[in-house]
C-alpha positions, -999 to 999 in steps of 0.1 A, spaced: 468 902 -22 456 911 -57 490 914 -73 503 890 -101 538 882 -89 548 858 -118 533 850 -151 550 834 -178 552 803 -201 580 778 -204 590 752 -230 574 745 -262 539 738 -275 552 706 -294 583 683 -285 612 692 -308 596 723 -322 604 759 -315 571 774 -310 572 786 -274 544 786 -248 535 822 -239 509 836 -215 480 830 -239 486 795 -250 456 776 -241 458 741 -224 433 716 -212 427 715 -175 409 685 -169 393 681 -133 404 717 -125 372 724 -144 353 711 -114 361 743 -95 343 763 -121 313 743 -120 311 750 -83 317 785 -82 293 790 -108 267 772 -89 276 793 -60 269 826 -81 236 815 -90 228 805 -53 236 840 -44 214 854 -73 186 834 -59 182 806 -86 186 777 -66 201 764 -33 230 739 -21 205 717 -4 180 717 -32 170 681 -42 181 670 -75 146 658 -86 134 694 -81 151 703 -113 155 670 -131 123 651 -125 133 623 -146 164 615 -125 162 580 -110 184 558 -92 182 519 -82 174 530 -48 143 552 -52 147 566 -16 182 577 -24 170 595 -57 147 615 -36 173 623 -9 202 634 -36 209 672 -34 231 695 -54 254 697 -24 259 659 -26 268 660 -63 294 688 -59 309 674 -27 314 640 -44 291 624 -17 264 610 -41 271 574 -30 276 560 -66 308 536 -68 339 554 -73 344 568 -110 310 554 -120 312 552 -158 345 571 -162 357 540 -183 331 550 -208 341 586 -210 377 573 -217 365 551 -245 349 582 -262 313 577 -250 292 608 -248 277 620 -214 241 622 -231 243 587 -240 257 576 -204 236 594 -179 204 573 -183 224 544 -173 230 558 -138 195 546 -127 209 509 -129 239 514 -107 241 498 -74 250 524 -50 280 521 -26 263 541 2 233 565 6 240 602 -4 261 621 20 278 591 38 310 586 20 334 602 -5 334 586 -41 350 608 -70 327 613 -100 328 628 -135 295 617 -150 275 621 -119 293 655 -111 282 667 -144 244 666 -137 252 700 -123 252 712 -160 218 699 -164 203 715 -130 218 749 -139 203 748 -174 169 737 -162 168 764 -136 181 793 -157 171 782 -193 206 787 -205 232 763 -217 259 755 -189 288 764 -212 270 798 -221 265 804 -184 302 799 -177 311 824 -205 285 850 -193 291 847 -155 328 839 -153 349 839 -184 337 874 -199 336 894 -168 371 881 -155 385 887 -190 395 850 -194 398 859 -232 413 823 -241 390 802 -219 365 779 -237 345 746 -230 346 729 -264 366 708 -287 361 731 -317 373 762 -300 403 745 -288 411 730 -323 405 764 -340 427 785 -317 462 788 -333 478 792 -299 474 760 -281 497 733 -266 497 699 -279 494 669 -255 522 646 -250 528 610 -238 561 595 -227 576 568 -249 607 554 -235 630 583 -223 613 608 -247 580 625 -253 558 622 -282 531 646 -294 495 631 -297 466 645 -316 441 667 -298 411 646 -290 374 653 -278 370 629 -249 356 645 -217 340 677 -233 308 661 -229 311 663 -191 319 700 -193 314 705 -157 338 679 -146 367 682 -172 359 704 -202 376 738 -197 405 751 -218 425 779 -205 457 798 -207 480 810 -180 466 846 -184 432 832 -179 441 812 -149 456 844 -133 426 861 -135 406 831 -120 430 831 -89 425 869 -84 388 862 -83 390 832 -61 412 851 -38 386 878 -34 396 905 -58 365 904 -81 336 904 -56 314 919 -81 318 886 -101 323 860 -75 304 870 -41 326 863 -10 299 841 3 302 819 -28 339 814 -21 332 805 16 306 780 5 329 762 -19 358 763 6 338 745 32 349 711 42 319 686 35 336 652 40 370 640 50 390 621 23 416 593 22 451 608 24 466 590 -8 503 582 -8 508 608 -36 495 634 -14 517 622 17 546 621 -3 544 655 -18 528 674 9 553 671 37 533 687 64 499 674 53 475 671 85 440 662 68 424 661 35 388 670 29 365 675 -2 346 708 -4 325 716 -33 343 711 -64 377 715 -47 396 697 -22 408 711 11 443 702 25 452 713 61 490 718 61 512 740 84 480 751 100 466 765 69 436 753 49 447 752 11 419 750 -15 432 727 -41 424 707 -71 444 686 -99 434 676 -133 445 652 -160 432 645 -196 453 625 -220 487 644 -224 478 672 -201 480 680 -165 468 711 -145 471 720 -108 456 750 -88 455 759 -52 449 790 -31 452 800 5 420 820 14 435 834 45 469 848 32 453 854 -3 481 836 -23 475 812 -51 492 792 -78 480 777 -110 504 755 -135 495 737 -168 516 712 -185 512 695 -219 527 662 -206 522 640 -176 553 649 -159 559 642 -122 567 679 -118 529 686 -119 524 666 -85 552 682 -69 553 720 -79 524 733 -57 531 713 -26 567 726 -29 555 761 -34 532 760 -4 560 743 18 583 772 9 557 799 13 542 789 46 575 783 61 585 820 54 554 837 68 548 844 106 532 816 122 497 818 136 471 798 155 453 775 131 422 790 114 390 774 120 383 750 92 349 758 75 329 728 85 293 717 78 269 717 107 
C-alpha cells in the first residue's frame, strides 16, 4: 500500500570478495524485462499510439511467416501473451550462442508453426522482441530510449539500463556466478540477450525494483495508468502448471499468461509474477493487485532460493490476512 517495508542488499558482488551488495548494485534481471515491455506498450496504448489488437503487419509491413494467413492474423496481443503459434523458444538457442536479434528475426519467416496465433501458449524471446520494432515504428523512437523516457526516468530508476555498455561501465554491479562442485565461481559479464532488450535486456538495482513495484501497485498513476496495469494483468491463456511451480507454490490453483506476466491463482488471490535468468543471474518479481503488496529479488547466482523465496513469501503473507471471496480473474472476452 505505497510503503517500502524492506529494502536492502545481502552478500557480496563477487564470491570470496568483501565488496557488499547494496541498494544500488545493478543486476541483470533476464526475462523479468518482459514486464517492462508490456507495461511500456500499455502506456503507449493509453496515449493512443497503437492498440493491443492491432495487427503486426500494420507496423511491420515486411513481417512474414511460413503460413501467410497467420502473418495477417498476428496481433500485438499475440506477441505479448506468448500465443504467437511459433514453436516453444524459437531461436533461443541462437541467442544462447551469441547471435544478435537483427540477424535472427528474418529467419522467422521459414519456421513451421506449432499452431495458429491465439491457440496455444509457447514461450518466446525472439518473437517477443518484435514489440520493440513495433514501438519504434509507431513512435519514431528507439525502444531503449522509450523505456528510459516513459519508465526509468519518471520513476527515478537511477541504475536501470538496457545495454551491455552501461552494465560494464557501472562501478556498482554484481558479477554473475555459476556453481562448480560445492563452490561458486565468478564469470565474466557477457553481452548475450541484450539484443532482445524487450525480452531480457534490463539491468536494475534493488532501489530501482522498489520504485517499479510501487508503480505496478498503482502508486504512480501519472507514469503507469491504472488501465495499463489491468491490461497486463488480464489472463490471456492458461499455461501448464510446471512441476517447479507446483513444488514451490503450495496452494497453486491455476496458472495463466497475461501480457508479459504470468498470473498465478493461489489462496484465492491472483498473483502477477515473472522470473528471469541469464547466465549467472536470477531475478523474481510478483505483486498482488488486490492487497497492493509486492516483492522483487535479484541474485548473482543460480541458487534454488530464487525459485523458493517468492512462493514462500506469499504463502506466509496470504495466510495472515483475513480471508475473502475469490476475486474475479480478469479474463479476455
